[in-house]
N, C-alpha and C positions, 0 to 999 in steps of 0.2 A: 618120949625122950625127955630126960631130965637136963638141968642147966649144965650138969658136968659131962654129958654124953659127947663121945667124938663126933667130929664133923663128917659128913658124907664124904667117901672116896673122891667125888668130883672135885672138891676143893683142894685136893692133895696134889694135883698136877703142878709140876714145875715148869716154869718157862726157861728156855736157853738163856744162859747168861748174855747180857747185853754186850756188844762188841765195842771196844774203845773207840773214841774219835779217830785215834791214830791207824787202828787196824782198819776202819772204814776207808780213810785216805789211802792207806797202802794198797787197799783192794781197788779203788778207783784208778789209782795210778797204773795198776797192772793192766787196765784195760784201755791205756793211752793209744794203743794202735788202732781202736776203733773210733777215736775222736775224729771228727771232721772239721779241719780248720778252714776258715773263710774270712775274706775281708769285707766288713760292713761298708755302707755308703760313704763314709767319711775316711775310709783307709785303715780303720782300727780292726786288728785281728781278733777273731772269736772262734770258738770251737763249739760243736754241736757234740754234747756230752750225755750219754745215756744215763737215765736214773735208775734207781733200784726197782722203780715201779713200770719200767718199761718205756716211759716217756723220754724224749729227747729235748734237752734244755740248751738254750743259747747262752754261753758262758763266756766272759772276759775276766781279766784279773780283778776287775772293779764291778762286776754285775752278772746277774743269772736270772734266768726267766722261771724258776722253780718257785713253788709256793712258799717254801721256808726261808728264801732269801728276803722277803719283804718283813717277815717277822724278826729276823737276825738283824736286819739292817738298822732297825730301831735301837738294838743293843750294840750296835758298832761290831758285829760279828759277821764273818764270811759264812755262808753256807757250805756244805761239804763239796759241792761242785765248784763253786769259787775258790775254795781253799785249794782243792787239788790242781785247779788250772795256775793258781799262783805258784804253788810248788813246782809244778812241770815248766812254767815260763822262767822260774829262778834257776832251775837245773839247766835249762837251755842257755840262759844268759853265762852261767858259769862255764859250760862247755865251750861256748863261743869264744869267751875271754881266754880260756886255756889254749885254743886252737891258734888265735891271734898271737899269742905270747910265744908259741912253738914256732909259728911262722916267721915271726921277727928274729927269733934266735937262729934260724936256719941260713 
């Protein structure tokens, strides 16, 4: 084999394109029906959220038990589970505010 020879076919395999963070979050939000809400000892609301590896994580808008959370926290970023819960909680707050407004107008 010379220096200009082609690489073996094994190196030509292509990986599937990486999904964007937004697509991952949308996929997670589509599973919200499987999330299990519960209250912690202090009365704080948490959710049990399934991870992509099959593990179940305890998540709130400001914490998550997944391995990625510790790494991302040092960068002031939310892991995908915490970000999904933050979005879900925000949507819930908007919905509640709209219902209250409609009730007041009635």
